[in-house]
C-alpha positions as CSV (number, residue, x, y, z in Angstrom):
1,M,-1.1,-5.0,8.0
2,T,-2.5,-2.5,10.4
3,L,-0.8,-1.7,13.7
4,Y,-2.7,0.0,16.5
5,R,-1.2,2.4,19.0
6,N,-3.3,1.1,21.8
7,Q,-1.6,-2.4,21.6
8,T,1.8,-3.6,22.6
9,Y,3.7,-5.8,20.1
10,L,5.9,-8.6,21.3
11,L,8.8,-9.4,19.0
12,Y,11.2,-12.2,19.1
13,V,14.5,-11.3,17.3
14,Y,17.2,-13.9,16.8
15,G,20.3,-14.3,14.7
16,P,23.8,-13.0,14.3
17,D,22.7,-9.4,13.9
18,Q,20.0,-9.5,16.6
19,W,21.3,-6.5,18.5
20,E,21.4,-4.3,15.4
21,A,17.9,-5.5,14.4
22,K,16.5,-4.9,17.9
23,A,17.9,-1.3,17.8
24,A,16.3,-0.7,14.4
25,M,12.9,-2.0,15.5
26,R,13.0,0.2,18.6
27,E,13.7,3.2,16.4
28,V,10.9,2.4,13.9
29,F,8.3,1.7,16.5
30,A,9.2,4.9,18.5
31,K,9.0,6.9,15.3
32,H,5.4,5.8,14.8
33,R,4.6,6.0,18.5
34,L,3.9,2.2,18.7
35,Q,4.4,0.2,21.9
36,L,7.1,-2.5,21.5
37,Q,8.3,-5.2,23.8
38,L,11.3,-7.2,22.7
39,K,11.7,-10.7,24.0
40,E,15.0,-11.1,25.7
41,D,17.0,-14.3,25.6
């Protein structure tokens, strides 16, 4: 899979560990300078 820096990625994260998973995804996307939007409940 190829991710592009000029796009924003919308992620839906659900489950018992969703808050930890969202934090981890924010960290990974920021590390690679990718734009992320997490869908809130």
